[in-house]
ChimeraX commands (.cxc) that place a marker at each C-alpha (Angstrom):
marker #1 position 20.65,124.19,-41.96 radius 0.5
marker #1 position 23.14,123.71,-39.25 radius 0.5
marker #1 position 25.53,124.80,-41.21 radius 0.5
marker #1 position 26.81,126.78,-38.31 radius 0.5
marker #1 position 26.42,125.45,-38.46 radius 0.5
marker #1 position 23.11,124.02,-39.79 radius 0.5
marker #1 position 26.76,122.61,-39.78 radius 0.5
marker #1 position 29.07,123.19,-36.53 radius 0.5
marker #1 position 30.89,120.21,-34.94 radius 0.5
marker #1 position 30.50,119.52,-31.27 radius 0.5
marker #1 position 33.45,121.08,-29.44 radius 0.5
marker #1 position 34.49,119.81,-26.07 radius 0.5
marker #1 position 34.33,122.24,-23.18 radius 0.5
marker #1 position 37.62,122.55,-21.29 radius 0.5
marker #1 position 37.94,120.32,-18.27 radius 0.5
marker #1 position 36.83,121.99,-15.09 radius 0.5
marker #1 position 34.73,124.61,-16.90 radius 0.5
marker #1 position 32.01,125.70,-14.49 radius 0.5
marker #1 position 28.52,124.91,-15.74 radius 0.5
marker #1 position 26.96,128.22,-14.84 radius 0.5
marker #1 position 23.65,129.29,-16.23 radius 0.5
marker #1 position 24.21,132.99,-15.70 radius 0.5
marker #1 position 22.48,135.45,-13.43 radius 0.5
marker #1 position 18.69,135.42,-13.16 radius 0.5
marker #1 position 17.01,136.92,-16.18 radius 0.5
marker #1 position 19.95,136.32,-18.51 radius 0.5
marker #1 position 19.87,134.02,-21.50 radius 0.5
marker #1 position 21.47,130.79,-20.24 radius 0.5
marker #1 position 23.63,128.45,-22.32 radius 0.5
marker #1 position 20.67,126.34,-23.42 radius 0.5
marker #1 position 18.95,129.50,-24.57 radius 0.5
marker #1 position 22.09,130.56,-26.43 radius 0.5
marker #1 position 22.25,127.28,-28.34 radius 0.5
marker #1 position 18.55,127.41,-29.19 radius 0.5
marker #1 position 18.90,131.05,-30.25 radius 0.5
marker #1 position 21.79,130.02,-32.50 radius 0.5
marker #1 position 19.68,127.24,-34.01 radius 0.5
marker #1 position 16.78,129.62,-34.63 radius 0.5
marker #1 position 19.19,132.08,-36.25 radius 0.5
marker #1 position 20.61,129.39,-38.57 radius 0.5
marker #1 position 17.23,128.13,-39.71 radius 0.5
marker #1 position 15.64,131.54,-40.18 radius 0.5
marker #1 position 18.78,132.52,-42.07 radius 0.5
marker #1 position 18.17,129.49,-44.27 radius 0.5
marker #1 position 14.57,130.60,-44.82 radius 0.5
marker #1 position 15.78,134.08,-45.77 radius 0.5
marker #1 position 18.23,132.47,-48.20 radius 0.5
marker #1 position 15.34,130.68,-49.92 radius 0.5
marker #1 position 13.54,134.00,-50.45 radius 0.5
marker #1 position 16.75,135.40,-51.96 radius 0.5
marker #1 position 17.20,132.57,-54.46 radius 0.5
marker #1 position 14.91,134.09,-57.16 radius 0.5
marker #1 position 17.26,137.10,-57.17 radius 0.5
marker #1 position 20.62,135.31,-57.23 radius 0.5
marker #1 position 20.06,131.55,-57.57 radius 0.5
marker #1 position 21.06,128.90,-55.05 radius 0.5
marker #1 position 24.78,129.03,-55.85 radius 0.5
marker #1 position 24.78,132.81,-55.93 radius 0.5
marker #1 position 23.28,132.92,-52.43 radius 0.5
marker #1 position 25.86,130.42,-51.19 radius 0.5
marker #1 position 28.66,132.54,-52.63 radius 0.5
marker #1 position 27.36,135.72,-51.01 radius 0.5
marker #1 position 26.94,133.99,-47.66 radius 0.5
marker #1 position 30.40,132.44,-47.63 radius 0.5
marker #1 position 32.14,135.60,-48.86 radius 0.5
marker #1 position 30.49,137.79,-46.22 radius 0.5
marker #1 position 31.15,135.27,-43.45 radius 0.5
marker #1 position 34.78,134.85,-44.56 radius 0.5
marker #1 position 35.38,138.62,-44.51 radius 0.5
marker #1 position 33.92,138.94,-41.00 radius 0.5
marker #1 position 35.88,135.97,-39.63 radius 0.5
marker #1 position 39.15,137.04,-41.25 radius 0.5
marker #1 position 38.82,140.56,-39.85 radius 0.5
marker #1 position 37.90,139.34,-36.37 radius 0.5
marker #1 position 40.33,136.39,-36.12 radius 0.5
marker #1 position 43.26,137.76,-38.18 radius 0.5
marker #1 position 44.74,134.29,-38.67 radius 0.5
marker #1 position 48.46,133.86,-39.31 radius 0.5
marker #1 position 49.35,132.70,-42.80 radius 0.5
marker #1 position 52.94,131.72,-42.01 radius 0.5
marker #1 position 54.36,129.02,-39.81 radius 0.5
marker #1 position 51.96,126.26,-40.89 radius 0.5
marker #1 position 53.07,122.93,-42.30 radius 0.5
marker #1 position 51.94,121.39,-45.58 radius 0.5
marker #1 position 49.77,118.99,-43.57 radius 0.5
marker #1 position 48.17,121.92,-41.75 radius 0.5
marker #1 position 47.24,123.57,-45.03 radius 0.5
marker #1 position 46.01,120.28,-46.48 radius 0.5
marker #1 position 43.72,119.87,-43.50 radius 0.5
marker #1 position 42.29,123.38,-43.65 radius 0.5
marker #1 position 41.78,123.10,-47.42 radius 0.5
marker #1 position 39.91,119.82,-46.95 radius 0.5
marker #1 position 37.84,121.48,-44.23 radius 0.5
marker #1 position 37.02,124.43,-46.48 radius 0.5
marker #1 position 36.18,122.13,-49.40 radius 0.5
marker #1 position 33.77,120.13,-47.23 radius 0.5
marker #1 position 32.24,123.37,-45.94 radius 0.5
marker #1 position 31.72,124.79,-49.41 radius 0.5
marker #1 position 30.29,121.55,-50.79 radius 0.5
marker #1 position 27.99,121.15,-47.78 radius 0.5
marker #1 position 26.57,124.64,-48.20 radius 0.5
marker #1 position 26.26,124.42,-51.98 radius 0.5
marker #1 position 24.47,121.06,-51.91 radius 0.5
marker #1 position 22.18,122.15,-49.07 radius 0.5
marker #1 position 21.10,125.36,-50.80 radius 0.5
marker #1 position 20.42,123.42,-53.99 radius 0.5
marker #1 position 18.27,121.10,-51.86 radius 0.5
marker #1 position 16.19,123.84,-50.19 radius 0.5
marker #1 position 15.55,125.32,-53.63 radius 0.5
marker #1 position 13.64,122.09,-54.39 radius 0.5
marker #1 position 12.26,120.61,-51.15 radius 0.5
marker #1 position 10.83,122.18,-47.95 radius 0.5
marker #1 position 13.41,123.50,-45.49 radius 0.5
marker #1 position 12.40,121.20,-42.62 radius 0.5
marker #1 position 12.61,118.08,-44.77 radius 0.5
marker #1 position 15.96,119.12,-46.27 radius 0.5
marker #1 position 17.49,119.60,-42.81 radius 0.5
marker #1 position 16.06,116.27,-41.67 radius 0.5
marker #1 position 17.72,114.47,-44.57 radius 0.5
marker #1 position 20.95,116.39,-44.03 radius 0.5
marker #1 position 21.07,115.36,-40.36 radius 0.5
marker #1 position 21.37,111.74,-41.50 radius 0.5
marker #1 position 25.04,112.39,-42.36 radius 0.5
marker #1 position 26.21,113.27,-38.83 radius 0.5
marker #1 position 23.84,110.64,-37.43 radius 0.5
marker #1 position 25.43,107.92,-39.56 radius 0.5
marker #1 position 28.88,109.13,-38.50 radius 0.5
marker #1 position 27.86,108.96,-34.83 radius 0.5
marker #1 position 26.37,105.48,-35.18 radius 0.5
marker #1 position 29.40,104.10,-37.04 radius 0.5
marker #1 position 31.86,105.66,-34.60 radius 0.5
marker #1 position 30.16,104.17,-31.55 radius 0.5
marker #1 position 29.92,100.53,-32.77 radius 0.5
marker #1 position 27.42,99.46,-30.11 radius 0.5
marker #1 position 24.50,97.08,-30.60 radius 0.5
marker #1 position 21.98,99.67,-29.45 radius 0.5
marker #1 position 22.91,101.77,-32.48 radius 0.5
marker #1 position 20.86,99.32,-34.55 radius 0.5
marker #1 position 17.83,100.85,-32.82 radius 0.5
marker #1 position 18.85,104.40,-33.67 radius 0.5
marker #1 position 19.59,103.39,-37.26 radius 0.5
marker #1 position 16.18,101.68,-37.49 radius 0.5
marker #1 position 14.44,104.80,-36.15 radius 0.5
marker #1 position 16.26,106.98,-38.66 radius 0.5
marker #1 position 15.41,104.64,-41.54 radius 0.5
marker #1 position 11.78,104.57,-40.44 radius 0.5
marker #1 position 11.79,108.37,-40.46 radius 0.5
marker #1 position 13.28,108.43,-43.96 radius 0.5
marker #1 position 10.69,105.89,-45.16 radius 0.5
marker #1 position 7.84,108.01,-43.79 radius 0.5
marker #1 position 9.42,111.16,-45.21 radius 0.5
marker #1 position 9.44,109.66,-48.68 radius 0.5
marker #1 position 6.07,107.97,-48.43 radius 0.5
marker #1 position 7.76,104.69,-49.30 radius 0.5
marker #1 position 9.76,106.11,-52.22 radius 0.5
marker #1 position 9.96,109.93,-52.16 radius 0.5
marker #1 position 7.15,110.02,-54.69 radius 0.5
marker #1 position 5.88,113.42,-53.44 radius 0.5
marker #1 position 9.35,114.98,-53.16 radius 0.5
marker #1 position 11.75,116.26,-55.79 radius 0.5
marker #1 position 14.23,113.39,-56.11 radius 0.5
marker #1 position 17.03,115.74,-57.20 radius 0.5
marker #1 position 16.41,117.86,-54.11 radius 0.5
marker #1 position 16.48,114.73,-51.93 radius 0.5
marker #1 position 19.79,113.69,-53.51 radius 0.5
marker #1 position 21.26,117.15,-52.86 radius 0.5
marker #1 position 20.13,117.02,-49.21 radius 0.5
marker #1 position 21.67,113.57,-48.70 radius 0.5
marker #1 position 24.86,114.78,-50.37 radius 0.5
marker #1 position 24.91,117.76,-48.00 radius 0.5
marker #1 position 24.58,115.30,-45.11 radius 0.5
marker #1 position 27.60,113.36,-46.33 radius 0.5
marker #1 position 29.57,116.60,-46.57 radius 0.5
marker #1 position 28.39,117.56,-43.08 radius 0.5
marker #1 position 29.93,114.35,-41.76 radius 0.5
marker #1 position 33.18,115.18,-43.57 radius 0.5
marker #1 position 32.95,118.74,-42.20 radius 0.5
marker #1 position 32.81,117.38,-38.64 radius 0.5
marker #1 position 35.85,115.15,-39.18 radius 0.5
marker #1 position 38.01,117.88,-40.74 radius 0.5
marker #1 position 36.78,120.53,-38.33 radius 0.5
marker #1 position 38.09,118.47,-35.42 radius 0.5
marker #1 position 41.44,118.00,-37.18 radius 0.5
marker #1 position 41.66,121.69,-37.99 radius 0.5
marker #1 position 40.88,122.61,-34.40 radius 0.5
marker #1 position 43.85,120.55,-33.24 radius 0.5
marker #1 position 46.24,122.23,-35.68 radius 0.5
marker #1 position 45.17,125.89,-35.53 radius 0.5
marker #1 position 44.73,128.13,-32.47 radius 0.5
marker #1 position 41.40,129.73,-31.54 radius 0.5
marker #1 position 39.16,130.13,-34.60 radius 0.5
marker #1 position 42.04,130.70,-37.06 radius 0.5
marker #1 position 41.39,127.43,-38.86 radius 0.5
marker #1 position 37.69,128.19,-39.20 radius 0.5
marker #1 position 38.42,131.63,-40.68 radius 0.5
marker #1 position 40.89,130.19,-43.20 radius 0.5
marker #1 position 38.55,127.33,-44.11 radius 0.5
marker #1 position 35.69,129.78,-44.65 radius 0.5
marker #1 position 37.94,131.76,-47.01 radius 0.5
marker #1 position 38.79,128.54,-48.90 radius 0.5
marker #1 position 35.10,127.67,-49.17 radius 0.5
marker #1 position 34.26,131.16,-50.45 radius 0.5
marker #1 position 37.02,131.05,-53.08 radius 0.5
marker #1 position 35.92,127.61,-54.27 radius 0.5
marker #1 position 32.28,128.70,-54.57 radius 0.5
marker #1 position 33.05,132.05,-56.21 radius 0.5
marker #1 position 33.45,130.74,-59.81 radius 0.5
marker #1 position 30.23,128.69,-59.73 radius 0.5
marker #1 position 28.40,131.54,-58.01 radius 0.5
marker #1 position 29.48,133.98,-60.73 radius 0.5
marker #1 position 28.52,131.46,-63.43 radius 0.5
marker #1 position 25.10,130.97,-61.84 radius 0.5
marker #1 position 24.22,134.56,-60.90 radius 0.5
marker #1 position 26.56,136.74,-62.96 radius 0.5
marker #1 position 26.12,140.47,-62.43 radius 0.5
marker #1 position 23.16,139.86,-60.11 radius 0.5
marker #1 position 25.74,139.33,-57.38 radius 0.5
marker #1 position 26.60,143.05,-57.65 radius 0.5
marker #1 position 23.07,144.28,-56.98 radius 0.5
marker #1 position 23.18,146.28,-53.70 radius 0.5
marker #1 position 19.93,144.79,-52.37 radius 0.5
marker #1 position 21.08,141.28,-53.16 radius 0.5
marker #1 position 24.45,141.90,-51.49 radius 0.5
marker #1 position 22.72,143.32,-48.40 radius 0.5
marker #1 position 20.36,140.34,-48.13 radius 0.5
marker #1 position 23.22,137.91,-48.73 radius 0.5
marker #1 position 25.18,139.57,-45.94 radius 0.5
marker #1 position 22.15,139.22,-43.66 radius 0.5
marker #1 position 22.05,135.52,-44.47 radius 0.5
marker #1 position 25.75,135.27,-43.56 radius 0.5
marker #1 position 25.16,137.02,-40.23 radius 0.5
marker #1 position 22.15,134.87,-39.36 radius 0.5
marker #1 position 23.52,131.56,-40.65 radius 0.5
marker #1 position 27.21,131.82,-39.74 radius 0.5
marker #1 position 28.50,134.73,-37.66 radius 0.5
marker #1 position 25.74,134.99,-35.03 radius 0.5
marker #1 position 25.32,131.23,-34.45 radius 0.5
marker #1 position 29.09,130.68,-34.12 radius 0.5
marker #1 position 29.26,133.46,-31.52 radius 0.5
marker #1 position 26.27,132.20,-29.52 radius 0.5
marker #1 position 27.49,128.60,-29.57 radius 0.5
marker #1 position 30.98,129.65,-28.48 radius 0.5
marker #1 position 29.50,131.49,-25.50 radius 0.5
marker #1 position 27.24,128.55,-24.66 radius 0.5
marker #1 position 30.01,125.96,-24.76 radius 0.5
marker #1 position 31.89,127.78,-22.02 radius 0.5
marker #1 position 29.09,126.81,-19.62 radius 0.5
marker #1 position 27.42,123.78,-21.21 radius 0.5
marker #1 position 28.53,120.12,-21.43 radius 0.5
marker #1 position 29.35,119.16,-25.02 radius 0.5
marker #1 position 26.91,116.22,-24.84 radius 0.5
marker #1 position 24.02,118.54,-23.97 radius 0.5
marker #1 position 25.06,120.83,-26.80 radius 0.5
marker #1 position 24.96,117.91,-29.26 radius 0.5
marker #1 position 21.46,116.90,-28.11 radius 0.5
marker #1 position 20.21,120.47,-28.56 radius 0.5
marker #1 position 21.71,120.53,-32.05 radius 0.5
marker #1 position 19.64,117.44,-32.83 radius 0.5
marker #1 position 16.55,119.66,-32.68 radius 0.5
marker #1 position 17.62,121.48,-35.87 radius 0.5
marker #1 position 15.05,119.71,-38.10 radius 0.5
marker #1 position 12.20,120.88,-35.87 radius 0.5
marker #1 position 13.53,124.45,-35.85 radius 0.5
marker #1 position 13.90,124.32,-39.63 radius 0.5
marker #1 position 10.32,123.12,-40.02 radius 0.5
marker #1 position 9.13,126.05,-37.88 radius 0.5
marker #1 position 11.18,128.53,-39.93 radius 0.5
marker #1 position 9.88,127.04,-43.16 radius 0.5
marker #1 position 6.30,127.36,-41.95 radius 0.5
marker #1 position 6.57,130.89,-40.56 radius 0.5
marker #1 position 8.72,132.47,-43.28 radius 0.5
marker #1 position 8.03,130.39,-46.37 radius 0.5
marker #1 position 4.54,129.02,-45.66 radius 0.5
marker #1 position 5.81,125.43,-45.97 radius 0.5
marker #1 position 3.42,123.25,-43.99 radius 0.5
marker #1 position 4.11,119.60,-43.14 radius 0.5
marker #1 position 1.76,116.67,-43.18 radius 0.5
marker #1 position 1.24,114.59,-40.05 radius 0.5
marker #1 position 3.34,111.84,-41.62 radius 0.5
marker #1 position 6.20,114.20,-42.41 radius 0.5
marker #1 position 6.11,115.64,-38.87 radius 0.5
marker #1 position 6.26,112.09,-37.47 radius 0.5
marker #1 position 9.22,111.35,-39.76 radius 0.5
marker #1 position 11.10,114.40,-38.46 radius 0.5
marker #1 position 10.35,113.32,-34.87 radius 0.5
marker #1 position 11.78,109.85,-35.54 radius 0.5
marker #1 position 15.01,111.26,-36.98 radius 0.5
marker #1 position 15.36,113.65,-34.03 radius 0.5
marker #1 position 14.81,110.76,-31.59 radius 0.5
marker #1 position 17.45,108.69,-33.41 radius 0.5
marker #1 position 19.93,111.58,-33.31 radius 0.5
marker #1 position 19.37,112.23,-29.59 radius 0.5
marker #1 position 19.66,108.51,-28.84 radius 0.5
marker #1 position 22.93,108.21,-30.77 radius 0.5
marker #1 position 24.39,111.19,-28.88 radius 0.5
marker #1 position 23.38,109.73,-25.51 radius 0.5
marker #1 position 24.88,106.38,-26.47 radius 0.5
marker #1 position 28.20,108.04,-27.27 radius 0.5
marker #1 position 28.12,109.89,-23.95 radius 0.5
marker #1 position 27.41,106.67,-22.07 radius 0.5
marker #1 position 30.25,104.93,-23.85 radius 0.5
marker #1 position 32.62,107.75,-22.95 radius 0.5
marker #1 position 31.68,107.60,-19.27 radius 0.5
marker #1 position 32.11,103.82,-19.26 radius 0.5
marker #1 position 35.57,104.15,-20.80 radius 0.5
marker #1 position 36.55,106.67,-18.13 radius 0.5
marker #1 position 35.27,104.34,-15.41 radius 0.5
marker #1 position 37.23,101.41,-16.77 radius 0.5
marker #1 position 40.38,103.52,-16.92 radius 0.5
marker link #1:1,2 radius 0.2
marker link #1:2,3 radius 0.2
marker link #1:3,4 radius 0.2
marker link #1:4,5 radius 0.2
marker link #1:5,6 radius 0.2
marker link #1:6,7 radius 0.2
marker link #1:7,8 radius 0.2
marker link #1:8,9 radius 0.2
marker link #1:9,10 radius 0.2
marker link #1:10,11 radius 0.2
marker link #1:11,12 radius 0.2
marker link #1:12,13 radius 0.2
marker link #1:13,14 radius 0.2
marker link #1:14,15 radius 0.2
marker link #1:15,16 radius 0.2
marker link #1:16,17 radius 0.2
marker link #1:17,18 radius 0.2
marker link #1:18,19 radius 0.2
marker link #1:19,20 radius 0.2
marker link #1:20,21 radius 0.2
marker link #1:21,22 radius 0.2
marker link #1:22,23 radius 0.2
marker link #1:23,24 radius 0.2
marker link #1:24,25 radius 0.2
marker link #1:25,26 radius 0.2
marker link #1:26,27 radius 0.2
marker link #1:27,28 radius 0.2
marker link #1:28,29 radius 0.2
marker link #1:29,30 radius 0.2
marker link #1:30,31 radius 0.2
marker link #1:31,32 radius 0.2
marker link #1:32,33 radius 0.2
marker link #1:33,34 radius 0.2
marker link #1:34,35 radius 0.2
marker link #1:35,36 radius 0.2
marker link #1:36,37 radius 0.2
marker link #1:37,38 radius 0.2
marker link #1:38,39 radius 0.2
marker link #1:39,40 radius 0.2
marker link #1:40,41 radius 0.2
marker link #1:41,42 radius 0.2
marker link #1:42,43 radius 0.2
marker link #1:43,44 radius 0.2
marker link #1:44,45 radius 0.2
marker link #1:45,46 radius 0.2
marker link #1:46,47 radius 0.2
marker link #1:47,48 radius 0.2
marker link #1:48,49 radius 0.2
marker link #1:49,50 radius 0.2
marker link #1:50,51 radius 0.2
marker link #1:51,52 radius 0.2
marker link #1:52,53 radius 0.2
marker link #1:53,54 radius 0.2
marker link #1:54,55 radius 0.2
marker link #1:55,56 radius 0.2
marker link #1:56,57 radius 0.2
marker link #1:57,58 radius 0.2
marker link #1:58,59 radius 0.2
marker link #1:59,60 radius 0.2
marker link #1:60,61 radius 0.2
marker link #1:61,62 radius 0.2
marker link #1:62,63 radius 0.2
marker link #1:63,64 radius 0.2
marker link #1:64,65 radius 0.2
marker link #1:65,66 radius 0.2
marker link #1:66,67 radius 0.2
marker link #1:67,68 radius 0.2
marker link #1:68,69 radius 0.2
marker link #1:69,70 radius 0.2
marker link #1:70,71 radius 0.2
marker link #1:71,72 radius 0.2
marker link #1:72,73 radius 0.2
marker link #1:73,74 radius 0.2
marker link #1:74,75 radius 0.2
marker link #1:75,76 radius 0.2
marker link #1:76,77 radius 0.2
marker link #1:77,78 radius 0.2
marker link #1:78,79 radius 0.2
marker link #1:79,80 radius 0.2
marker link #1:80,81 radius 0.2
marker link #1:81,82 radius 0.2
marker link #1:82,83 radius 0.2
marker link #1:83,84 radius 0.2
marker link #1:84,85 radius 0.2
marker link #1:85,86 radius 0.2
marker link #1:86,87 radius 0.2
marker link #1:87,88 radius 0.2
marker link #1:88,89 radius 0.2
marker link #1:89,90 radius 0.2
marker link #1:90,91 radius 0.2
marker link #1:91,92 radius 0.2
marker link #1:92,93 radius 0.2
marker link #1:93,94 radius 0.2
marker link #1:94,95 radius 0.2
marker link #1:95,96 radius 0.2
marker link #1:96,97 radius 0.2
marker link #1:97,98 radius 0.2
marker link #1:98,99 radius 0.2
marker link #1:99,100 radius 0.2
marker link #1:100,101 radius 0.2
marker link #1:101,102 radius 0.2
marker link #1:102,103 radius 0.2
marker link #1:103,104 radius 0.2
marker link #1:104,105 radius 0.2
marker link #1:105,106 radius 0.2
marker link #1:106,107 radius 0.2
marker link #1:107,108 radius 0.2
marker link #1:108,109 radius 0.2
marker link #1:109,110 radius 0.2
marker link #1:110,111 radius 0.2
marker link #1:111,112 radius 0.2
marker link #1:112,113 radius 0.2
marker link #1:113,114 radius 0.2
marker link #1:114,115 radius 0.2
marker link #1:115,116 radius 0.2
marker link #1:116,117 radius 0.2
marker link #1:117,118 radius 0.2
marker link #1:118,119 radius 0.2
marker link #1:119,120 radius 0.2
marker link #1:120,121 radius 0.2
marker link #1:121,122 radius 0.2
marker link #1:122,123 radius 0.2
marker link #1:123,124 radius 0.2
marker link #1:124,125 radius 0.2
marker link #1:125,126 radius 0.2
marker link #1:126,127 radius 0.2
marker link #1:127,128 radius 0.2
marker link #1:128,129 radius 0.2
marker link #1:129,130 radius 0.2
marker link #1:130,131 radius 0.2
marker link #1:131,132 radius 0.2
marker link #1:132,133 radius 0.2
marker link #1:133,134 radius 0.2
marker link #1:134,135 radius 0.2
marker link #1:135,136 radius 0.2
marker link #1:136,137 radius 0.2
marker link #1:137,138 radius 0.2
marker link #1:138,139 radius 0.2
marker link #1:139,140 radius 0.2
marker link #1:140,141 radius 0.2
marker link #1:141,142 radius 0.2
marker link #1:142,143 radius 0.2
marker link #1:143,144 radius 0.2
marker link #1:144,145 radius 0.2
marker link #1:145,146 radius 0.2
marker link #1:146,147 radius 0.2
marker link #1:147,148 radius 0.2
marker link #1:148,149 radius 0.2
marker link #1:149,150 radius 0.2
marker link #1:150,151 radius 0.2
marker link #1:151,152 radius 0.2
marker link #1:152,153 radius 0.2
marker link #1:153,154 radius 0.2
marker link #1:154,155 radius 0.2
marker link #1:155,156 radius 0.2
marker link #1:156,157 radius 0.2
marker link #1:157,158 radius 0.2
marker link #1:158,159 radius 0.2
marker link #1:159,160 radius 0.2
marker link #1:160,161 radius 0.2
marker link #1:161,162 radius 0.2
marker link #1:162,163 radius 0.2
marker link #1:163,164 radius 0.2
marker link #1:164,165 radius 0.2
marker link #1:165,166 radius 0.2
marker link #1:166,167 radius 0.2
marker link #1:167,168 radius 0.2
marker link #1:168,169 radius 0.2
marker link #1:169,170 radius 0.2
marker link #1:170,171 radius 0.2
marker link #1:171,172 radius 0.2
marker link #1:172,173 radius 0.2
marker link #1:173,174 radius 0.2
marker link #1:174,175 radius 0.2
marker link #1:175,176 radius 0.2
marker link #1:176,177 radius 0.2
marker link #1:177,178 radius 0.2
marker link #1:178,179 radius 0.2
marker link #1:179,180 radius 0.2
marker link #1:180,181 radius 0.2
marker link #1:181,182 radius 0.2
marker link #1:182,183 radius 0.2
marker link #1:183,184 radius 0.2
marker link #1:184,185 radius 0.2
marker link #1:185,186 radius 0.2
marker link #1:186,187 radius 0.2
marker link #1:187,188 radius 0.2
marker link #1:188,189 radius 0.2
marker link #1:189,190 radius 0.2
marker link #1:190,191 radius 0.2
marker link #1:191,192 radius 0.2
marker link #1:192,193 radius 0.2
marker link #1:193,194 radius 0.2
marker link #1:194,195 radius 0.2
marker link #1:195,196 radius 0.2
marker link #1:196,197 radius 0.2
marker link #1:197,198 radius 0.2
marker link #1:198,199 radius 0.2
marker link #1:199,200 radius 0.2
marker link #1:200,201 radius 0.2
marker link #1:201,202 radius 0.2
marker link #1:202,203 radius 0.2
marker link #1:203,204 radius 0.2
marker link #1:204,205 radius 0.2
marker link #1:205,206 radius 0.2
marker link #1:206,207 radius 0.2
marker link #1:207,208 radius 0.2
marker link #1:208,209 radius 0.2
marker link #1:209,210 radius 0.2
marker link #1:210,211 radius 0.2
marker link #1:211,212 radius 0.2
marker link #1:212,213 radius 0.2
marker link #1:213,214 radius 0.2
marker link #1:214,215 radius 0.2
marker link #1:215,216 radius 0.2
marker link #1:216,217 radius 0.2
marker link #1:217,218 radius 0.2
marker link #1:218,219 radius 0.2
marker link #1:219,220 radius 0.2
marker link #1:220,221 radius 0.2
marker link #1:221,222 radius 0.2
marker link #1:222,223 radius 0.2
marker link #1:223,224 radius 0.2
marker link #1:224,225 radius 0.2
marker link #1:225,226 radius 0.2
marker link #1:226,227 radius 0.2
marker link #1:227,228 radius 0.2
marker link #1:228,229 radius 0.2
marker link #1:229,230 radius 0.2
marker link #1:230,231 radius 0.2
marker link #1:231,232 radius 0.2
marker link #1:232,233 radius 0.2
marker link #1:233,234 radius 0.2
marker link #1:234,235 radius 0.2
marker link #1:235,236 radius 0.2
marker link #1:236,237 radius 0.2
marker link #1:237,238 radius 0.2
marker link #1:238,239 radius 0.2
marker link #1:239,240 radius 0.2
marker link #1:240,241 radius 0.2
marker link #1:241,242 radius 0.2
marker link #1:242,243 radius 0.2
marker link #1:243,244 radius 0.2
marker link #1:244,245 radius 0.2
marker link #1:245,246 radius 0.2
marker link #1:246,247 radius 0.2
marker link #1:247,248 radius 0.2
marker link #1:248,249 radius 0.2
marker link #1:249,250 radius 0.2
marker link #1:250,251 radius 0.2
marker link #1:251,252 radius 0.2
marker link #1:252,253 radius 0.2
marker link #1:253,254 radius 0.2
marker link #1:254,255 radius 0.2
marker link #1:255,256 radius 0.2
marker link #1:256,257 radius 0.2
marker link #1:257,258 radius 0.2
marker link #1:258,259 radius 0.2
marker link #1:259,260 radius 0.2
marker link #1:260,261 radius 0.2
marker link #1:261,262 radius 0.2
marker link #1:262,263 radius 0.2
marker link #1:263,264 radius 0.2
marker link #1:264,265 radius 0.2
marker link #1:265,266 radius 0.2
marker link #1:266,267 radius 0.2
marker link #1:267,268 radius 0.2
marker link #1:268,269 radius 0.2
marker link #1:269,270 radius 0.2
marker link #1:270,271 radius 0.2
marker link #1:271,272 radius 0.2
marker link #1:272,273 radius 0.2
marker link #1:273,274 radius 0.2
marker link #1:274,275 radius 0.2
marker link #1:275,276 radius 0.2
marker link #1:276,277 radius 0.2
marker link #1:277,278 radius 0.2
marker link #1:278,279 radius 0.2
marker link #1:279,280 radius 0.2
marker link #1:280,281 radius 0.2
marker link #1:281,282 radius 0.2
marker link #1:282,283 radius 0.2
marker link #1:283,284 radius 0.2
marker link #1:284,285 radius 0.2
marker link #1:285,286 radius 0.2
marker link #1:286,287 radius 0.2
marker link #1:287,288 radius 0.2
marker link #1:288,289 radius 0.2
marker link #1:289,290 radius 0.2
marker link #1:290,291 radius 0.2
marker link #1:291,292 radius 0.2
marker link #1:292,293 radius 0.2
marker link #1:293,294 radius 0.2
marker link #1:294,295 radius 0.2
marker link #1:295,296 radius 0.2
marker link #1:296,297 radius 0.2
marker link #1:297,298 radius 0.2
marker link #1:298,299 radius 0.2
marker link #1:299,300 radius 0.2
marker link #1:300,301 radius 0.2
marker link #1:301,302 radius 0.2
marker link #1:302,303 radius 0.2
marker link #1:303,304 radius 0.2
marker link #1:304,305 radius 0.2
marker link #1:305,306 radius 0.2
marker link #1:306,307 radius 0.2
marker link #1:307,308 radius 0.2
marker link #1:308,309 radius 0.2
view
């Protein structure tokens, strides 16, 4: 999952930020983004192994609670001085975040990790295509639909249909997450809005997590593993991506994030033993190509607009 964000929106690097790739031997910005993606997907794989102990919703609750505690301690966001609209925005952001994570974890409990992430990516891809409104987006939409058709073998006959529905729902929430993340970023300084939204998401998921897992959430081993999932899937990726975006164009960052389905498939294979058929691998490749194409189209449109101005 990108819920860093198998789930983080594409921030825009400040104008004039130097695009340095660090001293020789250091991990450059591209490496930082890829490391963040690997962390997210291997965190997702670890979450799947934890589900027999706490259930999908229990794992989500542990992840969000641990991530919220870390972010609140690090960011120390102000609670006063915000308007009603500010709070409405951050609550909407947190609601989208919680729903995105809950639906995604329900999906990976039923379908392979790589396929779940591929279906989830369709949400941001659809948002990108609709926002651009260019004729070439018909090509990217066609590629994505072809990938979905291959993924389902013409009707998802070999996949759990409930899991597919959860993954698509997570994709829709990912699109909403991107929209409200951008709005929150404009209203709150630094990462204050993210920390508050994570706390909202954790509070919203807490009742369903308790209902699903009960006292299993208090097991020390389960808590430790859930905290590890939070570190791998939220805290570490956010940090790596923040460092990378100081030296990397936002468009390049978005293209690298489009590789999430491939990273998820690798994590699923290495950690969970989830192998893909040739057809499913081709489907993932088509969706990745559509996502990269949509990002490049948006970048081209932005440059054209600047030139016209």
